[in-house]
Backbone as ProteinMPNN parsed JSONL, in Angstrom:
{"seq_chain_A": "MRDSTTTPCLLFTDLFDRPLSVSFDVPNASSDGGAVLLKSADRRLDLIPRLAAALVDDRQSGKVRHVLADLLSQRIYGLALGYDDANDAARLADDPMHKLLLGRDPLKGEALASQPTLSRFENGVPRGDLLAMSEALFQAVVERHARRRRKVRRITVDLDVTVIGHAKFPSCGH", "coords_chain_A": {"N_chain_A": [[0.831, -1.172, 0.0], [0.535, 2.209, -0.834], [1.966, 5.235, 0.484], [-0.003, 8.015, 1.58], [-0.108, 10.97, -0.222], [0.031, 14.48, -0.732], [-0.472, 16.699, -3.314], [1.223, 19.649, -3.685], [-0.179, 22.867, -4.248], [-0.71, 26.1, -5.683], [-2.784, 28.539, -4.453], [-4.996, 31.222, -5.176], [-3.181, 33.08, -6.388], [-3.258, 35.624, -7.443], [-3.958, 37.248, -5.371], [-2.258, 37.221, -3.11], [1.155, 37.649, -2.124], [2.63, 35.458, -1.557], [2.744, 31.858, -1.435], [-0.362, 30.251, -0.744], [-1.188, 27.832, 1.352], [-3.254, 25.057, 2.196], [-4.322, 23.448, 5.048], [-5.654, 21.327, 7.539], [-4.874, 20.575, 10.058], [-3.169, 22.021, 11.68], [-1.573, 24.08, 14.19], [-2.029, 26.859, 13.978], [-4.445, 27.43, 12.69], [-7.336, 28.815, 11.023], [-10.804, 29.466, 11.283], [-11.988, 30.858, 9.32], [-11.483, 30.502, 6.558], [-12.786, 30.849, 4.115], [-12.713, 33.513, 3.699], [-10.861, 34.402, 1.886], [-12.149, 34.495, -0.508], [-13.782, 36.696, -0.171], [-11.811, 38.662, -0.083], [-10.889, 38.46, -2.681], [-13.166, 39.27, -4.117], [-13.372, 41.897, -3.177], [-10.995, 42.958, -4.124], [-11.487, 42.843, -6.855], [-13.7, 44.574, -7.089], [-12.702, 46.842, -5.895], [-13.623, 48.071, -3.618], [-13.251, 48.511, -0.738], [-10.84, 50.104, -0.691], [-11.88, 52.387, -2.018], [-13.865, 53.244, -0.224], [-12.285, 53.759, 2.019], [-10.757, 55.873, 1.08], [-12.513, 57.94, 1.298], [-12.474, 58.681, 3.888], [-11.36, 60.978, 6.342], [-8.44, 61.434, 8.04], [-7.922, 62.691, 11.034], [-6.479, 62.224, 13.266], [-3.891, 62.329, 15.82], [-0.833, 61.971, 14.465], [1.441, 60.813, 15.684], [0.395, 59.11, 17.543], [-0.91, 57.155, 16.234], [-1.528, 53.838, 15.504], [-2.817, 52.045, 13.884], [-3.767, 52.352, 10.577], [-6.502, 54.118, 9.0], [-7.613, 52.768, 6.812], [-6.963, 50.101, 7.367], [-8.408, 49.693, 9.742], [-11.01, 50.04, 8.807], [-11.101, 47.956, 6.908], [-10.692, 45.723, 8.596], [-13.025, 45.848, 10.107], [-15.068, 45.638, 8.157], [-14.525, 43.121, 6.956], [-14.801, 41.562, 9.249], [-17.557, 41.926, 9.863], [-18.679, 40.832, 7.515], [-17.942, 38.215, 7.851], [-19.488, 37.385, 9.906], [-19.075, 38.402, 12.459], [-20.618, 40.295, 14.457], [-20.245, 42.519, 16.154], [-17.669, 44.629, 17.573], [-16.614, 43.257, 19.674], [-15.414, 40.817, 19.266], [-12.875, 41.366, 18.487], [-10.592, 41.074, 20.135], [-10.232, 38.302, 20.239], [-9.797, 37.788, 17.58], [-7.583, 39.225, 16.863], [-5.066, 38.081, 16.471], [-5.632, 36.158, 14.628], [-4.743, 34.119, 11.967], [-5.912, 34.219, 9.35], [-7.389, 36.598, 9.333], [-5.358, 38.446, 9.696], [-3.954, 38.005, 7.324], [-5.821, 38.933, 5.463], [-5.549, 41.658, 5.778], [-3.117, 42.091, 4.703], [-0.947, 41.337, 6.212], [1.695, 39.344, 7.625], [0.636, 36.105, 8.296], [1.455, 34.685, 10.616], [3.618, 36.02, 11.912], [3.018, 38.663, 11.691], [1.959, 41.988, 12.699], [-0.432, 42.339, 15.311], [-3.988, 42.729, 14.911], [-6.3, 45.517, 15.26], [-7.563, 46.424, 18.507], [-10.61, 45.846, 20.438], [-11.471, 48.277, 21.788], [-10.171, 50.181, 20.141], [-11.326, 49.679, 17.612], [-13.99, 50.269, 18.244], [-13.819, 53.006, 18.915], [-13.059, 53.977, 16.419], [-15.305, 53.228, 14.848], [-17.371, 54.681, 16.051], [-16.469, 57.234, 15.759], [-16.435, 58.266, 13.196], [-17.07, 61.011, 11.258], [-20.134, 62.649, 10.161], [-19.901, 63.811, 7.585], [-17.876, 62.25, 6.415], [-19.185, 59.792, 6.371], [-21.211, 60.334, 4.542], [-19.621, 60.822, 2.288], [-18.549, 58.267, 1.966], [-20.889, 56.899, 1.306], [-21.41, 58.068, -1.173], [-19.175, 57.121, -2.562], [-19.705, 54.381, -2.553], [-22.08, 54.362, -4.039], [-21.069, 55.307, -6.502], [-19.364, 53.201, -7.161], [-21.206, 51.132, -7.605], [-22.638, 52.135, -9.818], [-20.55, 52.346, -11.734], [-19.854, 49.649, -11.939], [-22.156, 48.534, -13.077], [-22.074, 49.874, -15.493], [-20.036, 48.589, -16.825], [-21.091, 46.195, -17.54], [-22.035, 43.696, -19.937], [-24.628, 43.491, -20.917], [-26.609, 46.152, -21.017], [-28.378, 48.102, -18.606], [-31.451, 49.855, -18.173], [-32.305, 51.274, -16.011], [-31.102, 51.933, -12.778], [-31.501, 51.229, -9.462], [-30.438, 52.408, -6.496], [-30.483, 51.867, -3.22], [-29.619, 53.436, -0.574], [-29.224, 53.682, 2.832], [-28.716, 56.425, 4.532], [-29.023, 57.202, 7.072], [-28.012, 58.498, 10.131], [-27.269, 56.844, 12.947], [-27.385, 57.623, 16.161], [-26.765, 58.281, 19.612], [-29.329, 58.789, 20.408], [-32.281, 59.2, 22.365], [-35.262, 57.419, 22.343], [-38.495, 58.245, 22.911], [-40.72, 56.568, 22.638], [-39.756, 54.066, 23.164], [-39.425, 53.807, 25.837], [-37.088, 54.622, 27.093]], "CA_chain_A": [[0.0, 0.0, 0.0], [1.34, 3.419, -0.945], [1.702, 6.318, 1.437], [-0.822, 9.112, 1.064], [0.632, 12.2, -0.471], [-0.767, 15.607, -1.205], [0.243, 17.501, -4.296], [1.116, 21.066, -3.339], [-0.643, 23.741, -5.318], [-0.789, 27.5, -5.297], [-4.133, 29.058, -4.51], [-5.188, 32.66, -5.102], [-1.904, 33.743, -6.668], [-3.462, 37.038, -7.76], [-4.298, 37.986, -4.156], [-1.218, 37.248, -2.093], [2.497, 37.592, -2.703], [3.282, 34.211, -1.151], [1.826, 30.736, -1.625], [-1.357, 29.976, 0.277], [-1.409, 26.396, 1.43], [-4.414, 24.739, 3.007], [-4.176, 22.254, 5.864], [-6.638, 21.418, 8.605], [-4.371, 19.969, 11.28], [-2.05, 22.823, 12.15], [-1.96, 24.849, 15.373], [-2.388, 28.244, 13.665], [-5.522, 27.395, 11.719], [-8.419, 29.777, 11.174], [-12.089, 28.938, 10.826], [-12.524, 31.788, 8.33], [-10.744, 30.315, 5.311], [-13.549, 31.36, 2.986], [-12.513, 34.958, 3.59], [-10.05, 34.732, 0.716], [-13.087, 34.831, -1.58], [-14.157, 38.095, 0.078], [-10.663, 39.466, -0.498], [-10.888, 38.437, -4.136], [-14.268, 40.129, -4.573], [-13.033, 43.292, -2.888], [-9.946, 43.372, -5.059], [-12.115, 43.048, -8.161], [-14.576, 45.748, -7.026], [-11.941, 47.966, -5.357], [-14.594, 48.75, -2.768], [-12.701, 49.006, 0.526], [-9.996, 51.288, -0.923], [-12.728, 53.54, -2.344], [-14.488, 53.713, 1.016], [-11.225, 54.299, 2.873], [-10.336, 57.162, 0.524], [-13.495, 58.944, 1.702], [-12.255, 59.01, 5.302], [-10.355, 61.987, 6.665], [-7.765, 61.032, 9.274], [-7.481, 63.87, 11.777], [-5.863, 61.77, 14.518], [-2.51, 62.756, 16.028], [-0.05, 60.952, 13.76], [2.367, 60.134, 16.583], [-0.327, 58.152, 18.374], [-1.631, 56.239, 15.351], [-0.922, 52.519, 15.34], [-3.525, 51.376, 12.792], [-4.289, 53.32, 9.607], [-7.951, 54.025, 8.861], [-7.953, 51.729, 5.83], [-6.9, 48.807, 8.052], [-9.539, 49.614, 10.671], [-12.205, 49.834, 7.989], [-11.014, 46.594, 6.36], [-10.893, 44.773, 9.691], [-14.434, 45.899, 10.5], [-15.903, 45.122, 7.059], [-14.327, 41.674, 6.866], [-15.408, 40.972, 10.441], [-19.008, 41.9, 9.669], [-18.991, 39.891, 6.441], [-17.694, 36.856, 8.34], [-20.443, 37.066, 10.959], [-18.717, 38.968, 13.762], [-21.521, 41.441, 14.423], [-19.744, 43.71, 16.845], [-16.213, 44.673, 17.72], [-16.186, 42.487, 20.847], [-14.598, 39.674, 18.834], [-11.561, 41.841, 18.037], [-9.519, 40.508, 20.958], [-10.036, 36.912, 19.836], [-9.385, 37.734, 16.182], [-6.424, 40.097, 16.637], [-3.941, 37.276, 15.998], [-6.117, 35.119, 13.726], [-3.919, 34.178, 10.76], [-6.673, 34.61, 8.161], [-7.732, 38.017, 9.442], [-4.126, 39.201, 9.438], [-3.672, 37.865, 5.896], [-6.749, 39.813, 4.744], [-5.042, 43.024, 5.86], [-1.795, 42.141, 4.092], [0.093, 41.068, 7.211], [2.143, 37.961, 7.729], [-0.344, 35.433, 9.149], [1.992, 34.202, 11.891], [4.529, 36.964, 12.573], [2.56, 40.031, 11.471], [1.424, 42.756, 13.816], [-1.822, 42.033, 15.677], [-4.991, 43.666, 14.432], [-6.77, 46.49, 16.25], [-8.324, 45.926, 19.65], [-12.017, 46.235, 20.483], [-11.637, 49.716, 22.035], [-9.741, 50.938, 18.958], [-12.369, 49.537, 16.589], [-15.186, 50.992, 18.689], [-13.555, 54.443, 18.737], [-13.112, 54.231, 14.979], [-16.671, 53.082, 14.371], [-18.204, 55.753, 16.6], [-15.852, 58.533, 15.546], [-16.467, 58.707, 11.802], [-18.009, 62.135, 11.157], [-21.231, 62.555, 9.202], [-19.409, 64.124, 6.236], [-17.159, 61.074, 5.901], [-20.198, 58.773, 6.086], [-21.84, 60.714, 3.273], [-18.628, 60.601, 1.23], [-18.486, 56.821, 1.762], [-22.114, 56.543, 0.578], [-21.2, 58.478, -2.565], [-18.2, 56.193, -3.149], [-20.419, 53.126, -2.776], [-22.973, 54.608, -5.169], [-20.252, 55.393, -7.718], [-18.884, 51.849, -7.468], [-22.332, 50.379, -8.175], [-22.905, 52.669, -11.161], [-19.45, 51.934, -12.617], [-19.937, 48.196, -12.138], [-23.222, 48.294, -14.049], [-21.656, 50.431, -16.788], [-19.127, 47.624, -17.454], [-21.827, 44.98, -17.91], [-22.273, 43.519, -21.37], [-26.023, 43.833, -21.164], [-26.857, 47.421, -20.333], [-29.675, 48.266, -17.957], [-32.009, 51.188, -18.4], [-32.493, 51.966, -14.748], [-30.437, 51.347, -11.611], [-32.006, 51.764, -8.195], [-29.501, 52.198, -5.401], [-31.179, 52.252, -1.998], [-28.646, 53.589, 0.5], [-29.76, 54.306, 4.039], [-27.67, 57.286, 5.072], [-29.443, 57.641, 8.397], [-26.983, 58.416, 11.149], [-27.846, 56.35, 14.193], [-26.564, 58.107, 17.262], [-27.154, 57.875, 20.952], [-30.595, 59.47, 20.69], [-33.251, 58.448, 23.157], [-36.545, 57.373, 21.692], [-39.513, 58.202, 23.951], [-41.649, 55.438, 22.472], [-39.103, 52.834, 23.614], [-39.37, 53.796, 27.283], [-35.745, 54.918, 27.584]], "C_chain_A": [[0.881, 1.242, 0.0], [0.971, 4.414, 0.145], [0.839, 7.373, 0.775], [0.055, 10.335, 0.878], [-0.338, 13.257, -0.97], [0.074, 16.409, -2.171], [0.104, 18.965, -3.912], [0.621, 21.866, -4.542], [-0.707, 25.169, -4.783], [-2.222, 27.97, -5.495], [-4.112, 30.569, -4.442], [-3.896, 33.44, -5.342], [-2.071, 35.219, -6.986], [-3.753, 37.882, -6.523], [-3.136, 38.185, -3.198], [0.147, 37.063, -2.732], [3.275, 36.36, -2.253], [2.281, 33.082, -1.313], [0.871, 30.59, -0.445], [-1.59, 28.48, 0.279], [-2.537, 26.133, 2.418], [-4.162, 23.428, 3.732], [-5.112, 22.413, 7.053], [-6.151, 20.819, 9.928], [-3.167, 20.719, 11.838], [-2.499, 23.696, 13.318], [-2.426, 26.275, 15.076], [-3.497, 28.327, 12.629], [-6.568, 28.474, 12.03], [-9.699, 29.145, 10.655], [-12.685, 29.796, 9.716], [-11.792, 31.702, 6.996], [-11.465, 30.843, 4.084], [-13.372, 32.853, 2.76], [-11.651, 35.336, 2.396], [-10.937, 35.063, -0.48], [-13.586, 36.264, -1.421], [-13.05, 39.031, -0.384], [-10.614, 39.562, -2.024], [-11.983, 39.344, -4.695], [-13.947, 41.596, -4.331], [-11.958, 43.795, -3.839], [-10.539, 43.659, -6.436], [-12.964, 44.319, -8.172], [-13.854, 47.01, -6.561], [-12.796, 48.78, -4.38], [-13.983, 49.315, -1.491], [-11.739, 50.172, 0.3], [-10.79, 52.543, -1.274], [-13.358, 54.127, -1.081], [-13.452, 54.358, 1.926], [-10.765, 55.671, 2.39], [-11.294, 58.284, 0.918], [-13.306, 59.391, 3.148], [-11.149, 60.042, 5.456], [-9.749, 61.596, 8.016], [-7.221, 62.273, 9.974], [-6.9, 63.489, 13.143], [-4.434, 62.299, 14.612], [-1.596, 61.652, 15.499], [0.908, 60.179, 14.661], [1.716, 59.066, 17.449], [-1.055, 57.09, 17.553], [-0.861, 54.937, 15.2], [-1.539, 51.773, 14.147], [-4.1, 52.433, 11.864], [-5.787, 53.072, 9.421], [-8.369, 52.929, 7.881], [-7.92, 50.34, 6.47], [-8.063, 48.634, 9.023], [-10.83, 49.34, 9.909], [-12.228, 48.411, 7.428], [-11.302, 45.561, 7.439], [-12.368, 44.708, 10.06], [-15.332, 45.306, 9.417], [-15.751, 43.612, 6.943], [-14.946, 40.976, 8.075], [-16.919, 40.857, 10.311], [-19.402, 40.862, 8.624], [-18.825, 38.441, 6.885], [-18.559, 36.494, 9.545], [-20.089, 37.568, 12.341], [-19.423, 40.317, 13.865], [-21.013, 42.687, 15.127], [-18.244, 43.587, 17.051], [-15.709, 43.857, 18.91], [-15.309, 41.291, 20.487], [-13.173, 40.07, 18.464], [-10.417, 41.232, 18.836], [-9.194, 39.079, 20.523], [-9.465, 36.818, 18.425], [-8.105, 38.517, 15.886], [-5.225, 39.33, 16.091], [-4.383, 36.125, 15.095], [-5.356, 35.221, 12.402], [-4.677, 34.653, 9.517], [-7.004, 36.095, 8.195], [-6.501, 38.899, 9.22], [-3.773, 39.162, 7.947], [-4.562, 38.79, 5.067], [-6.264, 41.261, 4.724], [-3.608, 43.133, 5.364], [-0.656, 41.921, 5.07], [0.494, 39.602, 7.169], [1.202, 37.246, 8.706], [0.176, 35.001, 10.521], [2.806, 35.253, 12.636], [4.075, 38.416, 12.448], [1.977, 40.67, 12.715], [-0.042, 42.384, 14.05], [-2.752, 43.112, 15.133], [-5.463, 44.559, 15.581], [-7.608, 45.824, 17.332], [-9.777, 46.389, 19.57], [-12.175, 47.724, 20.796], [-11.237, 50.575, 20.828], [-10.793, 50.872, 17.863], [-13.628, 50.311, 16.972], [-15.003, 52.499, 18.553], [-13.633, 54.82, 17.263], [-14.56, 54.261, 14.5], [-17.559, 54.25, 14.825], [-17.667, 57.143, 16.298], [-15.86, 59.039, 14.112], [-17.502, 59.821, 11.674], [-19.033, 61.949, 10.032], [-20.754, 62.825, 7.767], [-18.671, 62.96, 5.611], [-18.145, 59.947, 5.554], [-20.903, 59.07, 4.766], [-20.889, 60.493, 2.098], [-18.48, 59.103, 0.931], [-19.722, 56.335, 0.998], [-21.981, 56.901, -0.894], [-20.216, 57.544, -3.264], [-18.853, 54.847, -3.448], [-21.352, 53.253, -3.972], [-22.192, 54.603, -6.483], [-19.742, 54.015, -8.131], [-19.985, 51.013, -8.114], [-22.601, 50.832, -9.607], [-21.813, 52.231, -12.14], [-19.498, 50.443, -12.92], [-21.005, 47.874, -13.181], [-22.839, 48.815, -15.436], [-20.744, 49.457, -17.54], [-19.836, 46.342, -17.886], [-22.018, 44.906, -19.417], [-23.694, 43.923, -21.729], [-26.365, 45.072, -20.343], [-28.262, 47.428, -19.735], [-30.15, 49.695, -18.168], [-32.143, 51.97, -17.102], [-31.773, 51.194, -13.643], [-31.034, 52.017, -10.386], [-31.005, 51.402, -7.114], [-30.171, 52.742, -4.151], [-30.17, 52.261, -0.862], [-29.313, 54.283, 1.682], [-28.638, 55.118, 4.665], [-28.067, 57.864, 6.426], [-28.292, 57.466, 9.372], [-27.662, 57.994, 12.445], [-26.907, 56.766, 15.31], [-27.046, 57.555, 18.583], [-28.442, 58.571, 21.363], [-31.493, 58.567, 21.523], [-34.598, 58.542, 22.469], [-37.624, 57.23, 22.747], [-40.43, 56.997, 23.838], [-41.063, 54.122, 22.956], [-38.993, 52.765, 25.135], [-38.005, 54.073, 27.861], [-35.638, 56.339, 28.046]], "O_chain_A": [[1.857, 1.318, 0.746], [-0.15, 4.439, 0.652], [0.93, 7.603, -0.431], [0.863, 10.675, 1.742], [-1.381, 12.955, -1.548], [1.215, 16.757, -1.868], [-1.012, 19.475, -3.821], [0.959, 21.577, -5.689], [-0.752, 25.393, -3.574], [-2.797, 27.815, -6.572], [-3.295, 31.144, -3.723], [-3.563, 34.351, -4.583], [-1.13, 35.995, -6.819], [-3.792, 39.109, -6.614], [-3.047, 39.223, -2.542], [0.277, 36.398, -3.76], [4.465, 36.242, -2.546], [1.076, 33.331, -1.328], [1.257, 30.783, 0.708], [-2.126, 27.925, -0.68], [-2.743, 26.898, 3.36], [-3.83, 22.419, 3.111], [-5.333, 23.53, 7.521], [-6.959, 20.584, 10.827], [-2.256, 20.113, 12.403], [-3.682, 24.019, 13.426], [-3.167, 26.843, 15.879], [-3.48, 29.214, 11.776], [-6.66, 28.969, 13.153], [-9.674, 28.376, 9.694], [-13.772, 29.497, 9.221], [-11.514, 32.728, 6.375], [-10.823, 31.244, 3.113], [-13.825, 33.394, 1.752], [-11.703, 36.478, 1.938], [-10.534, 35.819, -1.364], [-13.791, 36.968, -2.41], [-13.313, 40.065, -1.0], [-10.331, 40.624, -2.58], [-11.747, 40.097, -5.64], [-14.218, 42.443, -5.182], [-12.014, 44.934, -4.302], [-10.137, 44.613, -7.103], [-12.952, 45.062, -9.154], [-14.328, 48.121, -6.799], [-12.705, 50.006, -4.324], [-14.18, 50.492, -1.191], [-11.809, 51.155, 1.037], [-10.416, 53.644, -0.871], [-13.382, 55.343, -0.891], [-13.719, 55.393, 2.536], [-10.423, 56.533, 3.199], [-10.922, 59.457, 0.875], [-13.911, 60.372, 3.581], [-10.125, 59.977, 4.775], [-10.464, 61.448, 9.007], [-6.202, 62.834, 9.571], [-6.836, 64.313, 14.055], [-3.837, 62.672, 13.602], [-1.587, 60.538, 16.021], [1.16, 58.999, 14.417], [2.401, 58.219, 18.022], [-1.736, 56.227, 18.108], [0.309, 54.933, 14.816], [-0.871, 50.975, 13.489], [-4.837, 53.315, 12.306], [-6.279, 51.968, 9.653], [-9.367, 52.243, 8.101], [-8.756, 49.494, 6.152], [-8.639, 47.551, 9.116], [-11.64, 48.508, 10.319], [-13.26, 47.741, 7.472], [-12.074, 44.628, 7.217], [-12.901, 43.624, 10.3], [-16.257, 44.553, 9.723], [-16.748, 42.897, 6.842], [-15.55, 39.912, 7.935], [-17.495, 39.812, 10.612], [-20.348, 40.101, 8.824], [-19.487, 37.545, 6.361], [-18.389, 35.429, 10.139], [-20.745, 37.194, 13.313], [-18.903, 41.342, 13.424], [-21.335, 43.802, 14.716], [-17.639, 42.561, 16.738], [-14.5, 43.773, 19.131], [-14.543, 40.809, 21.322], [-12.35, 39.206, 18.162], [-9.374, 40.907, 18.267], [-8.027, 38.695, 20.449], [-8.734, 35.879, 18.108], [-7.6, 38.468, 14.765], [-4.443, 39.885, 15.319], [-3.598, 35.216, 14.825], [-5.326, 36.285, 11.785], [-4.132, 35.413, 8.717], [-6.904, 36.773, 7.172], [-6.598, 39.972, 8.625], [-3.344, 40.166, 7.379], [-4.107, 39.366, 4.078], [-6.531, 42.001, 3.777], [-2.953, 44.153, 5.578], [0.485, 42.285, 4.784], [-0.27, 38.741, 6.733], [0.991, 37.725, 9.82], [-0.589, 34.957, 11.485], [2.699, 35.368, 13.857], [4.687, 39.306, 13.039], [1.561, 39.99, 13.653], [-0.792, 42.146, 13.103], [-2.348, 44.256, 14.924], [-5.066, 44.371, 16.731], [-8.266, 44.808, 17.105], [-10.127, 47.224, 18.736], [-12.957, 48.391, 20.119], [-11.889, 51.576, 20.532], [-11.119, 51.889, 17.252], [-14.259, 50.937, 16.12], [-15.921, 53.199, 18.127], [-14.201, 55.852, 16.904], [-14.985, 55.203, 13.831], [-18.393, 54.738, 14.063], [-18.349, 58.134, 16.557], [-15.348, 60.124, 13.837], [-18.682, 59.605, 11.951], [-18.815, 61.192, 9.086], [-21.17, 62.131, 6.839], [-18.813, 62.701, 4.416], [-17.961, 59.237, 4.565], [-21.158, 58.166, 3.971], [-21.307, 60.031, 1.036], [-18.305, 58.716, -0.225], [-19.615, 55.458, 0.141], [-22.389, 56.131, -1.764], [-20.404, 57.211, -4.435], [-18.581, 54.242, -4.485], [-21.411, 52.361, -4.818], [-22.604, 53.972, -7.456], [-19.695, 53.7, -9.32], [-19.728, 50.271, -9.062], [-22.772, 50.005, -10.503], [-22.116, 51.795, -13.25], [-19.212, 50.027, -14.043], [-20.788, 47.042, -14.063], [-23.249, 48.241, -16.445], [-20.686, 49.496, -18.769], [-19.227, 45.491, -18.536], [-22.145, 45.93, -20.088], [-23.927, 44.611, -22.723], [-26.4, 45.023, -19.113], [-29.198, 46.844, -20.281], [-29.35, 50.618, -18.319], [-32.098, 53.2, -17.108], [-31.829, 49.966, -13.584], [-31.062, 53.244, -10.294], [-30.757, 50.225, -6.852], [-30.398, 53.947, -4.038], [-29.895, 51.224, -0.257], [-29.899, 55.355, 1.53], [-27.716, 54.559, 5.259], [-27.525, 58.877, 6.869], [-27.673, 56.403, 9.428], [-28.521, 58.703, 12.971], [-25.768, 56.306, 15.383], [-27.66, 56.489, 18.647], [-28.625, 58.905, 22.533], [-31.465, 57.343, 21.4], [-35.022, 59.622, 22.06], [-37.682, 56.204, 23.424], [-40.871, 56.461, 24.855], [-41.801, 53.154, 23.142], [-38.515, 51.765, 25.67], [-37.778, 53.782, 29.035], [-34.573, 56.764, 28.493]]}, "name": "protein", "num_of_chains": 1, "seq": "MRDSTTTPCLLFTDLFDRPLSVSFDVPNASSDGGAVLLKSADRRLDLIPRLAAALVDDRQSGKVRHVLADLLSQRIYGLALGYDDANDAARLADDPMHKLLLGRDPLKGEALASQPTLSRFENGVPRGDLLAMSEALFQAVVERHARRRRKVRRITVDLDVTVIGHAKFPSCGH"}
């Protein structure tokens, strides 16, 4: 009887500058392996860079550890992978797949942002930046449809630009 062997192959060569190998019995495994498909879709749509370009970074540069584009990417990928709030940031800060999504070395790369950092980011984006991000999203949708082979006559983009703050709603008893 022959020994079992696995033929090495390179996956997602257009996304990462090093080979991505898949194994399910290693100590540094991640349960979010499907995230590479999200990375591929984002690279094709160029969505996160467009949204990040709409953000104005007015933080004190000497105190900045994570650039806004990384915070936005970490939050978007987290939401897309089912991590509804930033509380999972501590557990995911050293997750190899999440680090890879942000272009960091999966094992030796710098840890991702903490929950307090993500929460400050999420709650600190000014209304003007949110509107600029909505415009960038709208533009991406329109451009994507313009590249389609079969042209459409009408595009409906329903963006909710409502800013949800810490308002108290009398009807809720708060």
